[in-house]
mmCIF file of the N, C-alpha and C atoms, coordinates in Angstrom:
data_MODEL
# 
_entry.id   MODEL 
# 
loop_
_atom_site.group_PDB 
_atom_site.id 
_atom_site.type_symbol 
_atom_site.label_atom_id 
_atom_site.label_alt_id 
_atom_site.label_comp_id 
_atom_site.label_asym_id 
_atom_site.label_entity_id 
_atom_site.label_seq_id 
_atom_site.pdbx_PDB_ins_code 
_atom_site.Cartn_x 
_atom_site.Cartn_y 
_atom_site.Cartn_z 
_atom_site.occupancy 
_atom_site.B_iso_or_equiv 
_atom_site.pdbx_formal_charge 
_atom_site.auth_seq_id 
_atom_site.auth_comp_id 
_atom_site.auth_asym_id 
_atom_site.auth_atom_id 
_atom_site.pdbx_PDB_model_num 
ATOM 1   N N  . MET A 1 1  ? 31.361 28.327 -36.212 1.00 0.00 ? 1  MET A N  1 
ATOM 2   C CA . MET A 1 1  ? 30.975 27.482 -35.152 1.00 0.00 ? 1  MET A CA 1 
ATOM 3   C C  . MET A 1 1  ? 29.583 26.953 -35.418 1.00 0.00 ? 1  MET A C  1 
ATOM 4   N N  . VAL A 1 2  ? 29.304 25.735 -35.079 1.00 0.00 ? 2  VAL A N  1 
ATOM 5   C CA . VAL A 1 2  ? 28.155 24.999 -35.330 1.00 0.00 ? 2  VAL A CA 1 
ATOM 6   C C  . VAL A 1 2  ? 27.463 24.620 -33.939 1.00 0.00 ? 2  VAL A C  1 
ATOM 7   N N  . GLN A 1 3  ? 26.199 24.846 -33.798 1.00 0.00 ? 3  GLN A N  1 
ATOM 8   C CA . GLN A 1 3  ? 25.466 24.517 -32.666 1.00 0.00 ? 3  GLN A CA 1 
ATOM 9   C C  . GLN A 1 3  ? 24.273 23.686 -33.115 1.00 0.00 ? 3  GLN A C  1 
ATOM 10  N N  . ASP A 1 4  ? 24.138 22.606 -32.597 1.00 0.00 ? 4  ASP A N  1 
ATOM 11  C CA . ASP A 1 4  ? 22.889 21.717 -32.966 1.00 0.00 ? 4  ASP A CA 1 
ATOM 12  C C  . ASP A 1 4  ? 22.699 21.693 -34.408 1.00 0.00 ? 4  ASP A C  1 
ATOM 13  N N  . GLY A 1 5  ? 23.759 21.453 -35.233 1.00 0.00 ? 5  GLY A N  1 
ATOM 14  C CA . GLY A 1 5  ? 23.710 21.405 -36.615 1.00 0.00 ? 5  GLY A CA 1 
ATOM 15  C C  . GLY A 1 5  ? 23.517 22.636 -37.405 1.00 0.00 ? 5  GLY A C  1 
ATOM 16  N N  . VAL A 1 6  ? 23.479 23.753 -36.778 1.00 0.00 ? 6  VAL A N  1 
ATOM 17  C CA . VAL A 1 6  ? 23.280 25.061 -37.282 1.00 0.00 ? 6  VAL A CA 1 
ATOM 18  C C  . VAL A 1 6  ? 24.493 25.886 -37.259 1.00 0.00 ? 6  VAL A C  1 
ATOM 19  N N  . LEU A 1 7  ? 24.995 26.556 -38.356 1.00 0.00 ? 7  LEU A N  1 
ATOM 20  C CA . LEU A 1 7  ? 26.121 27.431 -38.385 1.00 0.00 ? 7  LEU A CA 1 
ATOM 21  C C  . LEU A 1 7  ? 25.623 28.736 -37.702 1.00 0.00 ? 7  LEU A C  1 
ATOM 22  N N  . ILE A 1 8  ? 26.255 29.057 -36.592 1.00 0.00 ? 8  ILE A N  1 
ATOM 23  C CA . ILE A 1 8  ? 25.979 30.351 -35.898 1.00 0.00 ? 8  ILE A CA 1 
ATOM 24  C C  . ILE A 1 8  ? 27.027 31.350 -36.102 1.00 0.00 ? 8  ILE A C  1 
ATOM 25  N N  . ALA A 1 9  ? 28.322 30.968 -36.525 1.00 0.00 ? 9  ALA A N  1 
ATOM 26  C CA . ALA A 1 9  ? 29.297 31.941 -36.847 1.00 0.00 ? 9  ALA A CA 1 
ATOM 27  C C  . ALA A 1 9  ? 30.558 31.201 -37.427 1.00 0.00 ? 9  ALA A C  1 
ATOM 28  N N  . VAL A 1 10 ? 31.318 31.971 -38.037 1.00 0.00 ? 10 VAL A N  1 
ATOM 29  C CA . VAL A 1 10 ? 32.614 31.598 -38.493 1.00 0.00 ? 10 VAL A CA 1 
ATOM 30  C C  . VAL A 1 10 ? 33.643 32.394 -37.853 1.00 0.00 ? 10 VAL A C  1 
ATOM 31  N N  . GLY A 1 11 ? 34.562 31.720 -37.075 1.00 0.00 ? 11 GLY A N  1 
ATOM 32  C CA . GLY A 1 11 ? 35.504 32.518 -36.333 1.00 0.00 ? 11 GLY A CA 1 
ATOM 33  C C  . GLY A 1 11 ? 36.860 32.304 -36.842 1.00 0.00 ? 11 GLY A C  1 
ATOM 34  N N  . ASP A 1 12 ? 37.853 33.213 -36.251 1.00 0.00 ? 12 ASP A N  1 
ATOM 35  C CA . ASP A 1 12 ? 39.265 33.170 -36.616 1.00 0.00 ? 12 ASP A CA 1 
ATOM 36  C C  . ASP A 1 12 ? 39.966 31.954 -36.045 1.00 0.00 ? 12 ASP A C  1 
ATOM 37  N N  . LEU A 1 13 ? 39.614 31.641 -34.755 1.00 0.00 ? 13 LEU A N  1 
ATOM 38  C CA . LEU A 1 13 ? 40.384 30.613 -33.918 1.00 0.00 ? 13 LEU A CA 1 
ATOM 39  C C  . LEU A 1 13 ? 39.315 30.109 -32.952 1.00 0.00 ? 13 LEU A C  1 
ATOM 40  N N  . GLY A 1 14 ? 39.130 28.828 -32.885 1.00 0.00 ? 14 GLY A N  1 
ATOM 41  C CA . GLY A 1 14 ? 38.201 28.331 -31.803 1.00 0.00 ? 14 GLY A CA 1 
ATOM 42  C C  . GLY A 1 14 ? 38.435 26.954 -31.301 1.00 0.00 ? 14 GLY A C  1 
ATOM 43  N N  . TRP A 1 15 ? 37.912 26.805 -30.177 1.00 0.00 ? 15 TRP A N  1 
ATOM 44  C CA . TRP A 1 15 ? 38.047 25.489 -29.454 1.00 0.00 ? 15 TRP A CA 1 
ATOM 45  C C  . TRP A 1 15 ? 36.517 25.084 -29.237 1.00 0.00 ? 15 TRP A C  1 
ATOM 46  N N  . PRO A 1 16 ? 35.941 24.395 -30.161 1.00 0.00 ? 16 PRO A N  1 
ATOM 47  C CA . PRO A 1 16 ? 34.502 23.975 -29.863 1.00 0.00 ? 16 PRO A CA 1 
ATOM 48  C C  . PRO A 1 16 ? 34.238 23.161 -28.638 1.00 0.00 ? 16 PRO A C  1 
ATOM 49  N N  . GLU A 1 17 ? 35.205 22.343 -28.297 1.00 0.00 ? 17 GLU A N  1 
ATOM 50  C CA . GLU A 1 17 ? 34.875 21.505 -27.048 1.00 0.00 ? 17 GLU A CA 1 
ATOM 51  C C  . GLU A 1 17 ? 34.910 22.372 -25.807 1.00 0.00 ? 17 GLU A C  1 
ATOM 52  N N  . ALA A 1 18 ? 35.508 23.552 -25.862 1.00 0.00 ? 18 ALA A N  1 
ATOM 53  C CA . ALA A 1 18 ? 35.517 24.549 -24.663 1.00 0.00 ? 18 ALA A CA 1 
ATOM 54  C C  . ALA A 1 18 ? 34.548 25.669 -24.928 1.00 0.00 ? 18 ALA A C  1 
ATOM 55  N N  . LYS A 1 19 ? 33.936 25.778 -26.070 1.00 0.00 ? 19 LYS A N  1 
ATOM 56  C CA . LYS A 1 19 ? 33.052 26.814 -26.465 1.00 0.00 ? 19 LYS A CA 1 
ATOM 57  C C  . LYS A 1 19 ? 33.763 28.171 -26.360 1.00 0.00 ? 19 LYS A C  1 
ATOM 58  N N  . LEU A 1 20 ? 34.944 28.188 -26.871 1.00 0.00 ? 20 LEU A N  1 
ATOM 59  C CA . LEU A 1 20 ? 35.786 29.397 -26.761 1.00 0.00 ? 20 LEU A CA 1 
ATOM 60  C C  . LEU A 1 20 ? 36.203 29.832 -28.237 1.00 0.00 ? 20 LEU A C  1 
ATOM 61  N N  . MET A 1 21 ? 36.007 31.084 -28.579 1.00 0.00 ? 21 MET A N  1 
ATOM 62  C CA . MET A 1 21 ? 36.385 31.564 -29.884 1.00 0.00 ? 21 MET A CA 1 
ATOM 63  C C  . MET A 1 21 ? 37.246 32.869 -29.668 1.00 0.00 ? 21 MET A C  1 
ATOM 64  N N  . VAL A 1 22 ? 38.276 32.931 -30.469 1.00 0.00 ? 22 VAL A N  1 
ATOM 65  C CA . VAL A 1 22 ? 39.200 34.069 -30.522 1.00 0.00 ? 22 VAL A CA 1 
ATOM 66  C C  . VAL A 1 22 ? 39.086 34.827 -31.786 1.00 0.00 ? 22 VAL A C  1 
ATOM 67  N N  . GLU A 1 23 ? 38.763 36.108 -31.779 1.00 0.00 ? 23 GLU A N  1 
ATOM 68  C CA . GLU A 1 23 ? 38.566 36.811 -32.931 1.00 0.00 ? 23 GLU A CA 1 
ATOM 69  C C  . GLU A 1 23 ? 39.551 37.992 -33.039 1.00 0.00 ? 23 GLU A C  1 
ATOM 70  N N  . TYR A 1 24 ? 40.204 38.161 -34.245 1.00 0.00 ? 24 TYR A N  1 
ATOM 71  C CA . TYR A 1 24 ? 41.079 39.356 -34.509 1.00 0.00 ? 24 TYR A CA 1 
ATOM 72  C C  . TYR A 1 24 ? 40.271 40.281 -35.201 1.00 0.00 ? 24 TYR A C  1 
ATOM 73  N N  . GLU A 1 25 ? 40.225 41.469 -34.674 1.00 0.00 ? 25 GLU A N  1 
ATOM 74  C CA . GLU A 1 25 ? 39.424 42.563 -35.345 1.00 0.00 ? 25 GLU A CA 1 
ATOM 75  C C  . GLU A 1 25 ? 40.365 43.609 -35.805 1.00 0.00 ? 25 GLU A C  1 
ATOM 76  N N  . GLY A 1 26 ? 40.468 43.594 -37.203 1.00 0.00 ? 26 GLY A N  1 
ATOM 77  C CA . GLY A 1 26 ? 41.274 44.788 -37.772 1.00 0.00 ? 26 GLY A CA 1 
ATOM 78  C C  . GLY A 1 26 ? 40.380 46.019 -37.961 1.00 0.00 ? 26 GLY A C  1 
ATOM 79  N N  . ALA A 1 27 ? 40.946 47.019 -38.541 1.00 0.00 ? 27 ALA A N  1 
ATOM 80  C CA . ALA A 1 27 ? 40.218 48.324 -38.684 1.00 0.00 ? 27 ALA A CA 1 
ATOM 81  C C  . ALA A 1 27 ? 38.802 48.130 -39.318 1.00 0.00 ? 27 ALA A C  1 
ATOM 82  N N  . TYR A 1 28 ? 38.738 47.251 -40.225 1.00 0.00 ? 28 TYR A N  1 
ATOM 83  C CA . TYR A 1 28 ? 37.450 47.016 -40.942 1.00 0.00 ? 28 TYR A CA 1 
ATOM 84  C C  . TYR A 1 28 ? 36.302 46.703 -40.029 1.00 0.00 ? 28 TYR A C  1 
ATOM 85  N N  . HIS A 1 29 ? 36.527 46.047 -38.929 1.00 0.00 ? 29 HIS A N  1 
ATOM 86  C CA . HIS A 1 29 ? 35.535 45.624 -37.931 1.00 0.00 ? 29 HIS A CA 1 
ATOM 87  C C  . HIS A 1 29 ? 34.997 46.858 -37.116 1.00 0.00 ? 29 HIS A C  1 
ATOM 88  N N  . PHE A 1 30 ? 35.616 47.993 -37.257 1.00 0.00 ? 30 PHE A N  1 
ATOM 89  C CA . PHE A 1 30 ? 35.189 49.206 -36.523 1.00 0.00 ? 30 PHE A CA 1 
ATOM 90  C C  . PHE A 1 30 ? 34.374 50.007 -37.448 1.00 0.00 ? 30 PHE A C  1 
ATOM 91  N N  . ASP A 1 31 ? 34.079 49.659 -38.721 1.00 0.00 ? 31 ASP A N  1 
ATOM 92  C CA . ASP A 1 31 ? 33.182 50.279 -39.623 1.00 0.00 ? 31 ASP A CA 1 
ATOM 93  C C  . ASP A 1 31 ? 31.765 50.238 -39.049 1.00 0.00 ? 31 ASP A C  1 
ATOM 94  N N  . GLY A 1 32 ? 30.982 51.346 -39.278 1.00 0.00 ? 32 GLY A N  1 
ATOM 95  C CA . GLY A 1 32 ? 29.689 51.452 -38.791 1.00 0.00 ? 32 GLY A CA 1 
ATOM 96  C C  . GLY A 1 32 ? 28.805 50.370 -39.055 1.00 0.00 ? 32 GLY A C  1 
ATOM 97  N N  . VAL A 1 33 ? 28.825 49.780 -40.313 1.00 0.00 ? 33 VAL A N  1 
ATOM 98  C CA . VAL A 1 33 ? 27.929 48.575 -40.667 1.00 0.00 ? 33 VAL A CA 1 
ATOM 99  C C  . VAL A 1 33 ? 28.526 47.339 -40.062 1.00 0.00 ? 33 VAL A C  1 
ATOM 100 N N  . GLN A 1 34 ? 29.862 47.037 -40.213 1.00 0.00 ? 34 GLN A N  1 
ATOM 101 C CA . GLN A 1 34 ? 30.456 45.866 -39.783 1.00 0.00 ? 34 GLN A CA 1 
ATOM 102 C C  . GLN A 1 34 ? 30.423 45.597 -38.242 1.00 0.00 ? 34 GLN A C  1 
ATOM 103 N N  . ILE A 1 35 ? 30.541 46.763 -37.586 1.00 0.00 ? 35 ILE A N  1 
ATOM 104 C CA . ILE A 1 35 ? 30.467 46.553 -36.151 1.00 0.00 ? 35 ILE A CA 1 
ATOM 105 C C  . ILE A 1 35 ? 29.148 46.058 -35.631 1.00 0.00 ? 35 ILE A C  1 
ATOM 106 N N  . VAL A 1 36 ? 28.048 46.535 -36.336 1.00 0.00 ? 36 VAL A N  1 
ATOM 107 C CA . VAL A 1 36 ? 26.650 46.077 -36.051 1.00 0.00 ? 36 VAL A CA 1 
ATOM 108 C C  . VAL A 1 36 ? 26.586 44.622 -36.272 1.00 0.00 ? 36 VAL A C  1 
ATOM 109 N N  . LYS A 1 37 ? 27.054 44.153 -37.417 1.00 0.00 ? 37 LYS A N  1 
ATOM 110 C CA . LYS A 1 37 ? 27.054 42.678 -37.776 1.00 0.00 ? 37 LYS A CA 1 
ATOM 111 C C  . LYS A 1 37 ? 27.817 41.895 -36.762 1.00 0.00 ? 37 LYS A C  1 
ATOM 112 N N  . ASP A 1 38 ? 28.994 42.344 -36.418 1.00 0.00 ? 38 ASP A N  1 
ATOM 113 C CA . ASP A 1 38 ? 29.826 41.622 -35.497 1.00 0.00 ? 38 ASP A CA 1 
ATOM 114 C C  . ASP A 1 38 ? 29.171 41.503 -34.101 1.00 0.00 ? 38 ASP A C  1 
ATOM 115 N N  . ASP A 1 39 ? 28.661 42.619 -33.679 1.00 0.00 ? 39 ASP A N  1 
ATOM 116 C CA . ASP A 1 39 ? 27.875 42.605 -32.416 1.00 0.00 ? 39 ASP A CA 1 
ATOM 117 C C  . ASP A 1 39 ? 26.681 41.590 -32.410 1.00 0.00 ? 39 ASP A C  1 
ATOM 118 N N  . ALA A 1 40 ? 26.056 41.444 -33.480 1.00 0.00 ? 40 ALA A N  1 
ATOM 119 C CA . ALA A 1 40 ? 24.950 40.490 -33.596 1.00 0.00 ? 40 ALA A CA 1 
ATOM 120 C C  . ALA A 1 40 ? 25.463 39.136 -33.593 1.00 0.00 ? 40 ALA A C  1 
ATOM 121 N N  . ARG A 1 41 ? 26.577 38.909 -34.246 1.00 0.00 ? 41 ARG A N  1 
ATOM 122 C CA . ARG A 1 41 ? 27.238 37.519 -34.330 1.00 0.00 ? 41 ARG A CA 1 
ATOM 123 C C  . ARG A 1 41 ? 27.771 37.100 -32.833 1.00 0.00 ? 41 ARG A C  1 
ATOM 124 N N  . TYR A 1 42 ? 28.346 38.181 -32.222 1.00 0.00 ? 42 TYR A N  1 
ATOM 125 C CA . TYR A 1 42 ? 28.808 37.802 -30.846 1.00 0.00 ? 42 TYR A CA 1 
ATOM 126 C C  . TYR A 1 42 ? 27.590 37.461 -29.897 1.00 0.00 ? 42 TYR A C  1 
ATOM 127 N N  . ALA A 1 43 ? 26.608 38.168 -30.057 1.00 0.00 ? 43 ALA A N  1 
ATOM 128 C CA . ALA A 1 43 ? 25.390 37.951 -29.307 1.00 0.00 ? 43 ALA A CA 1 
ATOM 129 C C  . ALA A 1 43 ? 24.859 36.531 -29.492 1.00 0.00 ? 43 ALA A C  1 
ATOM 130 N N  . ARG A 1 44 ? 24.853 36.071 -30.780 1.00 0.00 ? 44 ARG A N  1 
ATOM 131 C CA . ARG A 1 44 ? 24.437 34.678 -31.059 1.00 0.00 ? 44 ARG A CA 1 
ATOM 132 C C  . ARG A 1 44 ? 25.275 33.656 -30.364 1.00 0.00 ? 44 ARG A C  1 
ATOM 133 N N  . LEU A 1 45 ? 26.675 33.914 -30.387 1.00 0.00 ? 45 LEU A N  1 
ATOM 134 C CA . LEU A 1 45 ? 27.593 33.092 -29.780 1.00 0.00 ? 45 LEU A CA 1 
ATOM 135 C C  . LEU A 1 45 ? 27.365 32.998 -28.265 1.00 0.00 ? 45 LEU A C  1 
ATOM 136 N N  . VAL A 1 46 ? 27.301 34.099 -27.662 1.00 0.00 ? 46 VAL A N  1 
ATOM 137 C CA . VAL A 1 46 ? 27.075 34.195 -26.183 1.00 0.00 ? 46 VAL A CA 1 
ATOM 138 C C  . VAL A 1 46 ? 25.798 33.568 -25.918 1.00 0.00 ? 46 VAL A C  1 
ATOM 139 N N  . ALA A 1 47 ? 24.688 33.734 -26.572 1.00 0.00 ? 47 ALA A N  1 
ATOM 140 C CA . ALA A 1 47 ? 23.482 33.094 -26.330 1.00 0.00 ? 47 ALA A CA 1 
ATOM 141 C C  . ALA A 1 47 ? 23.551 31.603 -26.430 1.00 0.00 ? 47 ALA A C  1 
ATOM 142 N N  . ALA A 1 48 ? 24.443 31.119 -27.211 1.00 0.00 ? 48 ALA A N  1 
ATOM 143 C CA . ALA A 1 48 ? 24.698 29.640 -27.464 1.00 0.00 ? 48 ALA A CA 1 
ATOM 144 C C  . ALA A 1 48 ? 25.708 28.991 -26.422 1.00 0.00 ? 48 ALA A C  1 
ATOM 145 N N  . GLY A 1 49 ? 26.147 29.911 -25.444 1.00 0.00 ? 49 GLY A N  1 
ATOM 146 C CA . GLY A 1 49 ? 27.138 29.505 -24.452 1.00 0.00 ? 49 GLY A CA 1 
ATOM 147 C C  . GLY A 1 49 ? 28.556 29.659 -24.730 1.00 0.00 ? 49 GLY A C  1 
ATOM 148 N N  . TRP A 1 50 ? 28.880 30.356 -25.816 1.00 0.00 ? 50 TRP A N  1 
ATOM 149 C CA . TRP A 1 50 ? 30.274 30.537 -26.198 1.00 0.00 ? 50 TRP A CA 1 
ATOM 150 C C  . TRP A 1 50 ? 30.854 31.729 -25.455 1.00 0.00 ? 50 TRP A C  1 
ATOM 151 N N  . ARG A 1 51 ? 32.205 31.768 -25.321 1.00 0.00 ? 51 ARG A N  1 
ATOM 152 C CA . ARG A 1 51 ? 32.924 32.844 -24.825 1.00 0.00 ? 51 ARG A CA 1 
ATOM 153 C C  . ARG A 1 51 ? 33.766 33.394 -25.999 1.00 0.00 ? 51 ARG A C  1 
ATOM 154 N N  . VAL A 1 52 ? 33.817 34.619 -26.214 1.00 0.00 ? 52 VAL A N  1 
ATOM 155 C CA . VAL A 1 52 ? 34.549 35.269 -27.323 1.00 0.00 ? 52 VAL A CA 1 
ATOM 156 C C  . VAL A 1 52 ? 35.561 36.223 -26.711 1.00 0.00 ? 52 VAL A C  1 
ATOM 157 N N  . LEU A 1 53 ? 36.810 35.899 -27.146 1.00 0.00 ? 53 LEU A N  1 
ATOM 158 C CA . LEU A 1 53 ? 37.963 36.909 -26.805 1.00 0.00 ? 53 LEU A CA 1 
ATOM 159 C C  . LEU A 1 53 ? 38.211 37.787 -28.110 1.00 0.00 ? 53 LEU A C  1 
ATOM 160 N N  . ARG A 1 54 ? 38.129 39.017 -27.945 1.00 0.00 ? 54 ARG A N  1 
ATOM 161 C CA . ARG A 1 54 ? 38.303 39.852 -29.157 1.00 0.00 ? 54 ARG A CA 1 
ATOM 162 C C  . ARG A 1 54 ? 39.702 40.546 -29.080 1.00 0.00 ? 54 ARG A C  1 
ATOM 163 N N  . LEU A 1 55 ? 40.454 40.400 -30.108 1.00 0.00 ? 55 LEU A N  1 
ATOM 164 C CA . LEU A 1 55 ? 41.803 41.024 -30.158 1.00 0.00 ? 55 LEU A CA 1 
ATOM 165 C C  . LEU A 1 55 ? 41.893 42.106 -31.223 1.00 0.00 ? 55 LEU A C  1 
ATOM 166 N N  . SER A 1 56 ? 42.685 43.075 -31.004 1.00 0.00 ? 56 SER A N  1 
ATOM 167 C CA . SER A 1 56 ? 43.057 44.081 -31.984 1.00 0.00 ? 56 SER A CA 1 
ATOM 168 C C  . SER A 1 56 ? 44.596 44.059 -32.333 1.00 0.00 ? 56 SER A C  1 
ATOM 169 N N  . SER A 1 57 ? 44.931 44.820 -33.307 1.00 0.00 ? 57 SER A N  1 
ATOM 170 C CA . SER A 1 57 ? 46.330 44.910 -33.553 1.00 0.00 ? 57 SER A CA 1 
ATOM 171 C C  . SER A 1 57 ? 47.196 45.246 -32.502 1.00 0.00 ? 57 SER A C  1 
ATOM 172 N N  . ALA A 1 58 ? 46.771 46.157 -31.525 1.00 0.00 ? 58 ALA A N  1 
ATOM 173 C CA . ALA A 1 58 ? 47.515 46.551 -30.418 1.00 0.00 ? 58 ALA A CA 1 
ATOM 174 C C  . ALA A 1 58 ? 47.807 45.381 -29.476 1.00 0.00 ? 58 ALA A C  1 
ATOM 175 N N  . ASP A 1 59 ? 46.765 44.568 -29.382 1.00 0.00 ? 59 ASP A N  1 
ATOM 176 C CA . ASP A 1 59 ? 46.961 43.316 -28.526 1.00 0.00 ? 59 ASP A CA 1 
ATOM 177 C C  . ASP A 1 59 ? 48.061 42.329 -29.018 1.00 0.00 ? 59 ASP A C  1 
ATOM 178 N N  . LEU A 1 60 ? 48.275 42.325 -30.323 1.00 0.00 ? 60 LEU A N  1 
ATOM 179 C CA . LEU A 1 60 ? 49.307 41.504 -30.921 1.00 0.00 ? 60 LEU A CA 1 
ATOM 180 C C  . LEU A 1 60 ? 50.771 41.906 -30.690 1.00 0.00 ? 60 LEU A C  1 
ATOM 181 N N  . ARG A 1 61 ? 50.922 43.044 -30.195 1.00 0.00 ? 61 ARG A N  1 
ATOM 182 C CA . ARG A 1 61 ? 52.241 43.570 -29.814 1.00 0.00 ? 61 ARG A CA 1 
ATOM 183 C C  . ARG A 1 61 ? 52.796 42.848 -28.627 1.00 0.00 ? 61 ARG A C  1 
ATOM 184 N N  . ASP A 1 62 ? 52.013 42.192 -27.845 1.00 0.00 ? 62 ASP A N  1 
ATOM 185 C CA . ASP A 1 62 ? 52.506 41.514 -26.652 1.00 0.00 ? 62 ASP A CA 1 
ATOM 186 C C  . ASP A 1 62 ? 51.740 40.060 -26.669 1.00 0.00 ? 62 ASP A C  1 
ATOM 187 N N  . LEU A 1 63 ? 52.475 39.222 -27.366 1.00 0.00 ? 63 LEU A N  1 
ATOM 188 C CA . LEU A 1 63 ? 51.836 37.809 -27.493 1.00 0.00 ? 63 LEU A CA 1 
ATOM 189 C C  . LEU A 1 63 ? 51.627 37.096 -26.163 1.00 0.00 ? 63 LEU A C  1 
ATOM 190 N N  . ASP A 1 64 ? 52.513 37.315 -25.137 1.00 0.00 ? 64 ASP A N  1 
ATOM 191 C CA . ASP A 1 64 ? 52.287 36.796 -23.851 1.00 0.00 ? 64 ASP A CA 1 
ATOM 192 C C  . ASP A 1 64 ? 50.837 37.217 -23.302 1.00 0.00 ? 64 ASP A C  1 
ATOM 193 N N  . ALA A 1 65 ? 50.598 38.437 -23.424 1.00 0.00 ? 65 ALA A N  1 
ATOM 194 C CA . ALA A 1 65 ? 49.283 38.971 -23.001 1.00 0.00 ? 65 ALA A CA 1 
ATOM 195 C C  . ALA A 1 65 ? 48.106 38.431 -23.831 1.00 0.00 ? 65 ALA A C  1 
ATOM 196 N N  . VAL A 1 66 ? 48.354 37.961 -25.048 1.00 0.00 ? 66 VAL A N  1 
ATOM 197 C CA . VAL A 1 66 ? 47.335 37.354 -25.901 1.00 0.00 ? 66 VAL A CA 1 
ATOM 198 C C  . VAL A 1 66 ? 47.181 35.880 -25.294 1.00 0.00 ? 66 VAL A C  1 
ATOM 199 N N  . VAL A 1 67 ? 48.246 35.223 -25.152 1.00 0.00 ? 67 VAL A N  1 
ATOM 200 C CA . VAL A 1 67 ? 48.119 33.840 -24.775 1.00 0.00 ? 67 VAL A CA 1 
ATOM 201 C C  . VAL A 1 67 ? 47.606 33.590 -23.374 1.00 0.00 ? 67 VAL A C  1 
ATOM 202 N N  . ALA A 1 68 ? 47.939 34.476 -22.447 1.00 0.00 ? 68 ALA A N  1 
ATOM 203 C CA . ALA A 1 68 ? 47.461 34.210 -21.068 1.00 0.00 ? 68 ALA A CA 1 
ATOM 204 C C  . ALA A 1 68 ? 45.990 34.132 -20.927 1.00 0.00 ? 68 ALA A C  1 
ATOM 205 N N  . PRO A 1 69 ? 45.234 35.013 -21.463 1.00 0.00 ? 69 PRO A N  1 
ATOM 206 C CA . PRO A 1 69 ? 43.744 34.936 -21.279 1.00 0.00 ? 69 PRO A CA 1 
ATOM 207 C C  . PRO A 1 69 ? 43.122 33.772 -22.043 1.00 0.00 ? 69 PRO A C  1 
ATOM 208 N N  . ILE A 1 70 ? 43.819 33.340 -23.103 1.00 0.00 ? 70 ILE A N  1 
ATOM 209 C CA . ILE A 1 70 ? 43.297 32.096 -23.776 1.00 0.00 ? 70 ILE A CA 1 
ATOM 210 C C  . ILE A 1 70 ? 43.496 30.934 -22.980 1.00 0.00 ? 70 ILE A C  1 
ATOM 211 N N  . LYS A 1 71 ? 44.758 30.824 -22.417 1.00 0.00 ? 71 LYS A N  1 
ATOM 212 C CA . LYS A 1 71 ? 45.037 29.701 -21.412 1.00 0.00 ? 71 LYS A CA 1 
ATOM 213 C C  . LYS A 1 71 ? 44.127 29.622 -20.310 1.00 0.00 ? 71 LYS A C  1 
ATOM 214 N N  . ASP A 1 72 ? 43.829 30.770 -19.720 1.00 0.00 ? 72 ASP A N  1 
ATOM 215 C CA . ASP A 1 72 ? 43.035 30.875 -18.538 1.00 0.00 ? 72 ASP A CA 1 
ATOM 216 C C  . ASP A 1 72 ? 41.539 30.431 -18.928 1.00 0.00 ? 72 ASP A C  1 
ATOM 217 N N  . ALA A 1 73 ? 41.067 30.846 -20.081 1.00 0.00 ? 73 ALA A N  1 
ATOM 218 C CA . ALA A 1 73 ? 39.769 30.519 -20.488 1.00 0.00 ? 73 ALA A CA 1 
ATOM 219 C C  . ALA A 1 73 ? 39.556 28.982 -20.716 1.00 0.00 ? 73 ALA A C  1 
ATOM 220 N N  . LEU A 1 74 ? 40.656 28.494 -21.364 1.00 0.00 ? 74 LEU A N  1 
ATOM 221 C CA . LEU A 1 74 ? 40.662 26.955 -21.605 1.00 0.00 ? 74 LEU A CA 1 
ATOM 222 C C  . LEU A 1 74 ? 40.765 26.233 -20.280 1.00 0.00 ? 74 LEU A C  1 
ATOM 223 N N  . ALA A 1 75 ? 41.548 26.707 -19.352 1.00 0.00 ? 75 ALA A N  1 
ATOM 224 C CA . ALA A 1 75 ? 41.625 26.095 -18.061 1.00 0.00 ? 75 ALA A CA 1 
ATOM 225 C C  . ALA A 1 75 ? 40.308 26.052 -17.297 1.00 0.00 ? 75 ALA A C  1 
ATOM 226 N N  . THR A 1 76 ? 39.518 27.020 -17.487 1.00 0.00 ? 76 THR A N  1 
ATOM 227 C CA . THR A 1 76 ? 38.234 27.115 -16.714 1.00 0.00 ? 76 THR A CA 1 
ATOM 228 C C  . THR A 1 76 ? 37.045 26.586 -17.454 1.00 0.00 ? 76 THR A C  1 
ATOM 229 N N  . SER A 1 77 ? 37.337 26.060 -18.660 1.00 0.00 ? 77 SER A N  1 
ATOM 230 C CA . SER A 1 77 ? 36.313 25.550 -19.556 1.00 0.00 ? 77 SER A CA 1 
ATOM 231 C C  . SER A 1 77 ? 35.705 24.170 -18.991 1.00 0.00 ? 77 SER A C  1 
ATOM 232 N N  . VAL A 1 78 ? 34.452 23.950 -19.146 1.00 0.00 ? 78 VAL A N  1 
ATOM 233 C CA . VAL A 1 78 ? 33.833 22.688 -18.750 1.00 0.00 ? 78 VAL A CA 1 
ATOM 234 C C  . VAL A 1 78 ? 33.753 22.032 -20.078 1.00 0.00 ? 78 VAL A C  1 
ATOM 235 N N  . VAL A 1 79 ? 34.458 20.907 -20.407 1.00 0.00 ? 79 VAL A N  1 
ATOM 236 C CA . VAL A 1 79 ? 34.414 20.254 -21.639 1.00 0.00 ? 79 VAL A CA 1 
ATOM 237 C C  . VAL A 1 79 ? 33.244 19.200 -21.430 1.00 0.00 ? 79 VAL A C  1 
ATOM 238 N N  . ARG A 1 80 ? 32.279 19.224 -22.336 1.00 0.00 ? 80 ARG A N  1 
ATOM 239 C CA . ARG A 1 80 ? 31.186 18.379 -22.331 1.00 0.00 ? 80 ARG A CA 1 
ATOM 240 C C  . ARG A 1 80 ? 31.269 17.190 -23.243 1.00 0.00 ? 80 ARG A C  1 
# 
């Protein structure tokens, strides 16, 4: 995701016009070093006005439950 010409994060799925990013976090993301990097990246995104929805493998077992919060977040987005 780019903000003011600066790359602040690379995400799995995003809607820049809505400042919404969806991230899938596999087991690797819960490693001691990686989780610290991820938290810092999410903090940069939030500071830049982005919303981040984080998903795990357990979430993917119910795709309706995955889609609903994405639809809600997009419906409440203010497109600039």
